[in-house]
C-alpha positions in Angstrom: 175.3 -88.4 81.4 176.0 -85.9 84.3 172.4 -84.3 84.2 171.1 -87.8 84.4 173.1 -88.5 87.2 172.0 -85.5 89.1 168.5 -86.1 88.5 168.9 -89.9 90.1 170.3 -88.0 93.0 167.5 -85.8 93.3 165.1 -88.5 93.0 166.4 -90.4 95.9 166.5 -87.3 98.0 163.0 -86.5 97.1 162.1 -89.8 98.7 163.8 -89.2 101.9 162.6 -85.8 102.8 159.7 -84.8 100.6 161.5 -83.0 97.8 158.4 -83.1 95.7 157.2 -80.0 97.9 160.2 -77.7 96.7 158.7 -75.5 93.9 159.1 -76.6 90.4 161.4 -73.5 89.4 163.9 -74.6 92.2 163.9 -78.1 90.6 164.8 -77.0 87.2 167.5 -74.9 88.8 168.9 -77.8 91.0 168.9 -80.0 87.6 170.8 -77.6 85.6 173.3 -76.0 88.1 174.0 -79.0 90.4 177.6 -79.6 89.3 178.5 -76.3 90.9 176.1 -76.5 94.0 177.7 -79.8 94.6 181.0 -78.5 95.5 179.4 -75.8 97.8 177.6 -78.6 99.7 180.4 -80.9 99.5 182.7 -78.3 101.5 180.0 -78.7 104.4 180.8 -82.3 105.1 184.0 -84.6 105.7 184.8 -86.5 102.7 187.0 -90.0 102.8 189.1 -90.7 99.9 190.7 -93.9 99.7 194.3 -93.9 97.9 196.0 -96.3 95.5 197.3 -98.0 98.6 193.8 -98.5 100.5 195.0 -96.2 103.0 191.9 -93.8 104.1 192.9 -90.0 104.1 190.6 -87.6 105.6 190.0 -84.0 104.7 188.5 -82.2 107.7 185.9 -79.4 107.7 188.5 -76.8 108.4 190.5 -77.8 105.1 187.5 -77.2 102.8 185.5 -74.0 104.6 187.7 -71.7 102.6 185.9 -73.3 99.2 182.4 -72.9 100.7 183.2 -69.1 101.6 184.4 -68.6 98.2 181.3 -70.1 96.5 179.1 -68.6 98.9 180.4 -65.1 98.2 179.8 -65.1 94.8 176.6 -67.0 94.8 174.8 -65.0 97.4 174.5 -61.9 94.9 172.7 -63.9 92.4 170.4 -66.1 94.6 168.2 -65.8 97.5 168.9 -67.5 100.9 165.9 -69.4 100.5 167.3 -71.0 97.6 170.8 -71.6 99.0 169.4 -73.2 102.2 166.8 -75.5 100.4 169.9 -76.6 97.9 172.1 -77.1 100.8 169.7 -79.4 102.4 168.9 -81.5 99.7 172.5 -82.1 98.3 173.7 -85.2 99.9 172.7 -88.0 97.6 173.8 -86.2 94.3 177.0 -88.3 93.8 180.3 -86.9 92.3 180.5 -83.8 90.1 183.0 -81.7 88.4 183.7 -78.3 87.3 185.2 -79.5 84.0 181.6 -81.0 83.3 179.8 -78.0 84.0 182.1 -75.8 81.8 182.1 -78.2 78.6 178.2 -78.7 78.5 176.1 -75.6 77.4 173.2 -74.7 79.5 172.0 -71.8 77.3 168.4 -72.9 76.9 168.0 -73.1 80.5 168.7 -69.6 81.7 165.4 -68.7 80.1 163.5 -71.0 82.3 165.1 -69.5 85.8 164.6 -65.8 84.1 168.2 -64.8 84.4 169.5 -61.9 82.4 172.5 -62.5 80.0 174.6 -60.3 82.2 173.7 -62.6 85.2 174.7 -65.7 83.0 178.0 -63.8 82.1 178.4 -63.4 85.8 178.1 -67.1 86.9 180.1 -68.4 84.2 182.8 -65.8 85.7 181.9 -67.3 89.1 182.8 -71.1 87.9 186.0 -69.6 86.4 187.1 -68.1 89.7 186.4 -70.9 91.7 188.5 -73.5 89.2 191.2 -71.4 89.1 191.5 -70.7 93.0 190.7 -74.4 93.8 194.0 -76.4 94.4 194.6 -79.3 92.2 193.8 -83.1 93.8 196.2 -85.7 93.4 195.6 -87.6 90.0 195.5 -91.1 92.4 192.6 -89.7 94.0 190.2 -89.7 90.7 188.8 -92.2 88.3 189.8 -92.5 84.8 187.0 -90.3 83.9 187.9 -87.5 86.1 185.5 -87.9 88.9 186.4 -88.4 92.6 186.6 -91.9 94.0 184.0 -92.2 96.7 183.0 -95.3 98.6 179.3 -96.3 97.6 177.3 -98.3 100.1 175.8 -101.7 98.5 172.5 -100.0 98.3 173.7 -97.2 96.1 175.9 -99.6 94.0 173.0 -102.1 93.4 170.7 -99.1 92.7 173.0 -97.7 90.3 173.7 -100.8 88.5 169.9 -101.4 88.0 169.6 -98.2 86.4 172.6 -98.7 84.4 170.8 -101.9 82.8 167.7 -100.4 82.7 169.0 -97.4 80.5 170.9 -100.1 78.5 167.9 -102.2 77.8 165.9 -99.2 76.9 168.4 -97.9 74.6 168.6 -101.2 72.9 164.8 -101.2 72.5 164.7 -97.8 71.0 167.6 -98.7 68.7 165.8 -101.9 67.4 162.6 -100.1 66.8 164.5 -97.5 64.9 165.9 -100.0 62.7 162.4 -102.0 62.6 160.7 -98.4 61.9 163.6 -97.8 59.0 162.8 -100.8 57.4 159.3 -100.3 57.2 159.4 -96.9 55.4 161.7 -98.3 53.0 159.6 -101.8 52.0 156.5 -99.0 52.1 158.4 -96.5 49.6 159.4 -99.5 47.3 155.6 -100.6 47.2 154.4 -97.1 46.4 157.5 -96.8 43.6 156.1 -100.0 41.9 152.5 -98.7 41.6 153.6 -95.4 40.5 153.6 -95.2 36.9 156.3 -92.9 35.6 155.4 -93.1 32.3 154.0 -89.8 31.0 151.5 -91.9 29.1 150.1 -93.6 32.6 149.4 -89.8 34.2 146.1 -89.2 34.6 144.8 -85.7 32.4 148.4 -84.6 32.4 147.2 -81.8 30.1 145.1 -80.2 32.4 145.9 -77.3 34.1 145.7 -78.3 37.7 148.5 -80.7 37.1 151.0 -78.0 36.0 151.6 -77.1 39.4 151.3 -79.8 41.7 152.3 -78.0 44.7 149.2 -75.6 45.8 149.6 -72.6 47.4 149.8 -72.9 51.3 146.2 -71.4 52.2 144.7 -73.8 49.8 146.8 -76.5 51.4 145.9 -75.5 54.9 142.3 -75.3 53.9 142.4 -78.7 52.7 143.9 -80.2 55.8 141.2 -78.4 57.9 138.7 -80.4 56.0 140.6 -83.4 56.6 140.7 -82.7 60.4 137.1 -82.0 60.6 136.2 -85.1 59.0 137.8 -87.0 61.6 136.8 -85.0 64.4 133.2 -85.5 63.4 133.2 -88.9 63.1 134.6 -89.2 66.7 132.0 -86.8 67.9 129.3 -88.9 66.4 130.5 -92.1 67.9 131.0 -90.4 71.3 127.3 -88.8 71.0 128.7 -84.9 71.0 126.0 -84.5 68.4 126.2 -80.6 69.0 130.0 -80.7 68.2 129.5 -82.9 65.3 126.8 -80.4 63.7 129.0 -77.5 64.4 132.0 -79.5 62.4 130.0 -80.5 59.7 128.6 -76.8 59.1 132.3 -75.6 59.1 133.4 -78.2 56.8 130.4 -77.3 54.2 131.5 -73.5 54.7 135.0 -74.7 53.8 134.1 -76.7 50.8 132.2 -73.8 49.4 135.0 -71.3 50.1 137.8 -73.5 48.3 135.4 -74.8 45.5 138.0 -75.7 42.5 140.8 -73.3 43.7 144.3 -75.1 43.3 146.2 -71.8 44.3 145.6 -69.0 46.7 144.7 -66.6 44.0 141.6 -68.5 42.9 140.1 -68.6 46.5 137.3 -66.3 47.3 137.5 -63.6 49.6 135.6 -65.3 52.3 138.3 -68.1 52.7 140.2 -66.5 55.4 137.1 -66.0 57.7 136.3 -69.5 56.7 139.8 -70.7 58.0 139.3 -68.6 61.1 135.9 -70.0 62.1 137.2 -73.9 61.0 140.5 -73.5 63.4 138.3 -72.4 66.3 136.0 -75.4 65.9 139.0 -77.8 65.2 140.7 -76.3 68.6 137.4 -77.0 70.5 137.4 -80.6 69.4 140.8 -81.3 70.0 140.2 -80.4 73.7 137.3 -82.6 73.8 138.2 -85.4 71.6 141.7 -86.1 70.9 143.5 -89.2 71.2 146.2 -90.3 69.5 145.1 -93.7 68.5 141.9 -92.6 67.9 142.8 -89.9 65.7 145.5 -92.3 63.8 142.8 -95.0 63.6 140.4 -92.6 62.1 142.8 -91.3 59.4 144.2 -94.9 58.5 140.5 -95.6 57.5 139.8 -92.5 55.7 143.1 -93.1 53.8 141.8 -97.3 52.9 138.4 -95.5 51.9 140.0 -93.2 49.5 142.2 -95.5 48.1 139.4 -97.7 47.5 137.2 -95.0 45.9 140.4 -93.8 43.8 140.5 -97.4 42.4 136.6 -97.8 41.6 136.8 -94.2 39.9 139.6 -95.5 37.8 137.5 -98.4 36.8 134.5 -96.4 35.9 136.7 -94.0 33.9 137.9 -96.9 31.9 134.6 -98.1 31.3 133.0 -94.6 30.2 136.3 -94.0 27.9 136.0 -97.4 26.3 132.1 -96.6 25.9 132.7 -93.1 24.7 135.0 -94.4 22.2 132.7 -96.8 20.6 129.8 -94.4 20.0 128.9 -92.3 17.4 127.9 -89.0 18.1 124.6 -87.7 16.9 125.8 -85.3 14.4 127.6 -88.3 12.7 124.8 -90.3 13.1 122.4 -87.7 11.4 124.8 -87.2 8.4 124.6 -90.9 7.9 121.2 -91.1 7.8 120.4 -88.2 5.6 123.1 -89.0 3.2 121.4 -92.6 3.0 118.0 -91.3 2.1 119.2 -89.3 -0.8 121.4 -91.8 -2.1 118.4 -94.2 -2.4 116.5 -91.4 -3.9 118.9 -91.0 -6.9 118.0 -93.0 -9.9 120.4 -96.0 -10.8 122.2 -94.3 -13.4 123.4 -91.5 -11.0 125.0 -93.8 -8.4 128.1 -94.8 -10.3 131.8 -93.4 -9.9 134.0 -92.3 -13.1 136.9 -93.9 -14.0 136.1 -97.1 -13.0 138.6 -98.6 -15.5 141.4 -97.4 -12.9 140.2 -99.8 -10.5 142.3 -103.1 -11.6 145.4 -100.8 -13.1 148.6 -102.3 -11.3 150.4 -99.4 -12.5 148.6 -96.5 -10.4 148.6 -95.7 -6.7 145.9 -98.0 -4.6 144.5 -97.5 -1.4 142.5 -100.0 0.9 140.2 -98.1 3.6 137.8 -100.0 5.6 135.1 -97.8 7.5 131.7 -97.5 8.7 132.5 -93.7 9.5 131.7 -91.2 6.8 133.2 -88.3 8.2 136.7 -90.4 9.1 136.5 -91.7 5.8 136.3 -88.6 4.0 139.0 -87.0 6.1 141.4 -89.6 4.8 140.6 -89.6 1.2 140.6 -85.4 1.2 143.8 -85.4 3.1 145.6 -88.0 1.0 144.6 -86.1 -1.9 145.4 -82.7 -0.9 149.0 -83.6 -0.5 149.3 -85.4 -3.7 151.6 -84.5 -6.2 149.9 -86.3 -9.0 146.0 -87.1 -7.5 145.0 -88.6 -11.0 147.2 -91.5 -10.2 145.5 -92.5 -6.8 142.7 -95.0 -6.5 140.9 -95.5 -3.1 139.0 -98.7 -2.6 136.5 -98.3 0.2 134.9 -101.0 2.0 131.7 -100.4 4.2 128.8 -102.3 5.9 125.7 -102.3 4.6 124.2 -99.8 7.0 126.8 -97.2 5.9 127.2 -98.3 2.0 124.3 -95.7 0.5 126.0 -92.9 3.0 129.7 -93.5 2.1 128.0 -93.4 -1.8 126.3 -90.3 -1.6 129.2 -88.5 0.5 131.5 -88.9 -2.5 129.2 -88.7 -5.3 128.7 -85.2 -3.8 132.4 -84.5 -2.7 134.6 -86.4 -5.6 137.9 -86.7 -4.7 139.3 -84.3 -7.7 140.7 -86.4 -10.5 141.4 -89.4 -8.0 139.4 -92.5 -8.6 137.2 -93.9 -6.0 135.2 -97.1 -5.5 132.8 -98.0 -2.6 131.7 -101.7 -1.9 129.8 -103.4 0.6 131.2 -106.1 2.9 128.2 -108.4 2.7 128.3 -108.8 -1.0 131.6 -110.6 -0.6 130.0 -114.2 -1.1 133.4 -115.9 -0.8 133.6 -114.6 2.9 131.7 -117.0 4.8 131.8 -119.1 7.9 133.4 -122.2 6.2 136.4 -120.5 5.0 136.9 -117.6 7.5 137.8 -119.0 10.9 137.0 -115.6 12.5 133.7 -115.3 11.0 132.8 -118.9 12.4 134.3 -118.0 15.9 131.9 -114.9 15.9 128.6 -116.5 15.0 129.8 -119.0 17.6 127.5 -119.8 21.0 130.6 -119.4 22.9 131.4 -115.8 21.4 127.6 -115.0 22.3 128.1 -116.2 25.8 131.5 -113.9 26.2 129.9 -111.0 24.5 126.5 -110.9 25.7 125.6 -113.2 28.9 128.8 -114.3 30.9 130.2 -111.6 33.2 127.6 -109.2 32.2 128.4 -106.1 34.0 126.0 -105.0 36.5 127.8 -101.7 37.3 130.2 -99.1 35.7 133.0 -100.7 37.7 132.1 -104.3 37.4 132.8 -104.3 33.4 135.8 -102.3 33.0 138.4 -105.3 33.3 137.4 -106.8 29.7 135.8 -103.7 28.4 138.6 -103.0 25.8 138.3 -106.6 24.5 134.5 -106.4 24.4 134.5 -103.5 21.6 132.2 -104.2 18.9 134.7 -103.4 16.1 136.0 -106.9 17.0 132.4 -108.3 16.0 132.7 -106.5 12.6 134.4 -108.4 9.6 135.3 -104.6 8.3 138.3 -105.2 11.1 139.1 -108.4 9.9 139.2 -107.8 6.1 142.7 -106.7 6.1 143.8 -110.2 6.4 142.2 -111.1 2.5 143.8 -107.9 0.5 144.5 -110.4 -2.3 141.3 -111.9 -2.3 139.4 -108.6 -2.2 141.9 -107.3 -5.3 143.3 -110.3 -6.9 144.7 -108.0 -9.7 146.9 -105.9 -7.6 150.5 -106.3 -6.8 150.9 -103.6 -3.9 148.2 -101.5 -1.9 148.8 -99.0 0.8 146.2 -99.9 3.7 145.1 -96.7 5.7 142.9 -97.2 9.0 140.1 -94.5 9.2 141.5 -92.5 12.1 144.6 -91.3 10.1 145.5 -87.7 8.6 147.7 -87.7 5.7 150.1 -84.9 5.7 152.5 -85.3 2.8 152.6 -87.2 -0.5 152.9 -90.9 -0.1 153.9 -92.0 -3.6 157.3 -92.8 -2.3 155.8 -95.7 -0.2 155.4 -97.7 -3.5 159.0 -97.5 -4.5 160.4 -98.8 -0.6 162.1 -102.0 -1.1 160.8 -104.4 1.1 163.6 -106.7 0.7 161.3 -109.7 0.1 158.9 -108.9 2.9 155.4 -109.0 2.6 154.5 -105.6 5.0 156.2 -102.5 5.3 155.2 -101.0 8.6 156.8 -98.6 11.2 157.9 -100.6 14.4 156.5 -99.5 17.7 159.5 -100.6 20.1 160.8 -98.5 23.0 162.8 -99.9 25.5 160.3 -102.4 27.0 157.5 -101.1 25.1 155.1 -102.5 22.4 157.0 -105.8 22.0 155.7 -109.3 21.6 155.2 -110.3 24.9 152.8 -107.2 25.6 150.1 -108.9 22.9 150.6 -112.8 22.9 150.3 -115.1 25.9 154.0 -116.9 26.1 152.9 -119.0 28.8 151.5 -120.9 26.2 153.6 -123.6 24.5 152.7 -122.7 20.8 153.6 -119.1 21.4 156.7 -119.6 23.3 158.2 -121.9 21.0 157.5 -120.0 17.7 158.2 -116.1 19.1 160.5 -114.4 20.7 158.9 -112.3 23.4 161.5 -109.2 22.9 160.3 -109.1 19.4 159.6 -105.4 18.1 155.7 -104.8 17.6 154.7 -102.9 14.6 151.8 -100.4 13.6 148.6 -101.2 11.8 147.2 -98.0 10.3 149.6 -97.2 7.4 151.2 -100.6 5.8 152.3 -101.5 2.7 151.7 -104.7 1.5 153.4 -106.8 -1.3 150.5 -109.0 -2.6 152.8 -110.8 -5.0 154.8 -112.1 -2.4 151.7 -112.3 -0.1 150.2 -114.9 -2.2 153.6 -116.9 -2.5 154.0 -117.3 1.0 150.0 -117.9 1.7 149.9 -115.4 4.5 146.0 -115.9 4.6 146.5 -119.4 5.3 149.1 -118.8 8.2 146.6 -116.2 9.6 143.9 -119.2 9.6 145.8 -121.6 11.2 146.6 -119.5 13.9 142.9 -118.2 14.2 142.0 -121.7 14.6 144.5 -122.4 17.7 143.1 -119.5 19.4 139.5 -120.3 19.1 139.5 -120.2 23.0 141.4 -117.4 23.3 144.3 -118.8 25.0 147.0 -117.5 22.7 145.7 -113.7 22.7 142.7 -111.7 23.2 140.1 -110.4 20.7 141.5 -107.8 17.9 143.5 -107.8 14.8 147.3 -106.5 16.0 148.0 -109.6 17.9 147.5 -112.5 14.8 148.6 -109.6 12.5 152.3 -109.6 14.5 152.2 -113.8 14.3 151.1 -113.9 10.7 153.6 -111.3 9.6 156.4 -112.6 12.1 159.7 -112.5 10.1 158.2 -110.9 7.2 157.5 -107.0 8.0 160.0 -104.4 6.6 160.9 -101.8 9.2 159.9 -98.4 7.7 161.4 -95.1 8.5 159.4 -93.6 11.6 158.6 -90.0 9.9 156.4 -92.0 7.5 153.9 -92.8 10.5 153.5 -91.1 14.0 151.4 -92.6 16.2 149.5 -91.8 19.6 147.3 -88.8 18.9 144.7 -90.7 20.7 146.2 -91.6 23.9 149.7 -89.5 24.2 149.3 -85.8 25.1 153.3 -85.3 24.8 154.1 -86.1 21.4 156.7 -83.7 20.2 155.3 -81.3 17.8 158.1 -81.2 15.5 157.5 -85.1 15.2 153.7 -84.6 14.3 154.4 -81.7 11.6 157.1 -83.7 9.9 155.3 -86.7 9.9 153.6 -88.3 6.3 151.0 -89.7 8.3 149.6 -89.1 11.9 147.3 -91.8 13.7 144.7 -91.1 16.3 145.1 -94.7 17.5 143.4 -94.9 21.3 140.5 -93.8 22.5 140.2 -89.9 22.1 139.0 -89.9 18.2 139.2 -86.4 16.9 135.6 -86.8 16.0 134.8 -87.5 19.7 134.2 -84.7 22.4 137.1 -86.2 24.6 139.7 -85.8 21.8 142.6 -84.1 22.9 142.4 -80.3 21.4 145.8 -79.7 21.1 145.9 -82.6 18.1 142.4 -82.1 16.9 143.3 -79.1 14.1 145.4 -81.7 12.4 142.0 -83.6 11.5 139.4 -80.9 11.3 141.4 -78.9 8.6 140.2 -81.5 6.0 136.6 -81.3 7.0 134.1 -78.7 4.8 132.1 -77.7 7.9 130.1 -75.2 5.4 128.6 -78.4 3.7 124.8 -78.2 3.8 124.7 -81.7 5.0 127.0 -80.6 7.8 125.3 -77.7 8.7 122.0 -79.2 8.7 123.1 -82.1 11.3 124.8 -79.4 13.8 128.3 -80.5 13.0 130.9 -77.7 13.7 134.3 -77.4 14.6 
């Protein structure tokens, strides 16, 4: 506060006598040492002090000359006469000061400004101490409560001081208010950002990739990236201000830096030319800063770039979703080649060689029966091979495969050439199920309806990669195939069986599964592993609880469960008419108001309250989308499931999990080699 008062006095004196002509160094000195010098200057003038009784008492020139002589004796040894004269001539309007204030406030940072040595600083401090000790004490009644002497102010000075105080108070209040607003804005922005961030490992893009192992890149890489950002900003401003030479120079350096940076994520990965490029870029940026820098303009450009980058990220995420969905639906050329070659070979066989042995086991309820519905020959072969290789009694296992007309020949031929040991296998064509027609099956009727065709092939047809990503998941062709819906008709397909184990074609069996037939389902129809977490895979994730039919009949927090490995009690199924329940709900969802397309939501509804939870070690999920599954859980699981888009037969499969699947494939088979299918 004392420094401000001294500065105000200097300002008033500058208005009166042309103080602005005084050199800058003297101004700095005057602001710093004004408390001490005030005492010197004050000794020249006669001061009037009003005591508590209102009686004026004077201190004449003679009574204060000794103070001046004492101060000047020490000061002259440090400062020139010109400095002393200038300060003395311009000291009148500084206001009251005290030595206590000067001693209690550090001025260490100012010695460098004045160019004083440490010895000079110590000497001047000693001067202050000596003056304080030799100055007689003034009576307490001649001082204010804050220790400063009382001097009468003219009305003009008093008005100016009050005005300055009001301005300072107003400014301080404004700054406090602005700080509060800024803090609130920052807090709100942080909250919004935290909402947008998916802290789950599952949501982090490409977490298994190397560049995400160390998110904090090395300093040189960060410097180059910062330079490139500023180069883009200044290049845009230079073009806007028609400084084309500077614009071209910035673009050239930007291109060089991009080439030097490449794909580097650490200093060790940078090319040898990186330091030269950094230096060259720094020179151009310095030149651009001198010519173009404006705080508001640069801020505007950075904000625009940030918004543009955000839009690009969203667009790329949509494209990534679209492409991953598209890749998940495609069949690799090798598998397509394998299917075609097997189909040709099958239809060249005479009819008597197209039959499988041990057909008498197909309806024996005392054996272990599996249902597998697939149009992927390679995937089906892995399911069968892994199950038989880990079975204790392979001869007691019976596989019921159902495929479509296109893959019927290939599926038969593969297992005729590669029989599953002593196990029984049987392949059927879904088109041969004459009872499965639109008059009986609601989903088949819906799939053939004009509204469904409109949904799939006409309405909202995507014209770009990003446009079609939102509903891409629900437009998967597997939902148009009855193979995906046959799981709701198991008693109709296998009327003489009591129990059956349903398997998806994207699973691998690692242990003997015969223990599942002895699991007590406690009167339930379905035995499955639940997928509940704290708030993960519950009913409200799959069903529309804004619909009264759903909200009245189901608990939104009920646990979901997994298709892929399910034990079904077909006797209890028939008794409770599970297929009829499924038909009822499927009819209600003709307009897709209860759930989107798929088989898990209607499965959750149909088997609601009728599902027995199996031990999680029977079935581990997520190998098709989750990069952070514990390896111990995978190796101890009876069945591992590649649910998700990253199927093990696709190039986008996660390599860390692929070996669990590939070890059950015969890569040396002639058909595999001829179709270039390799590990």
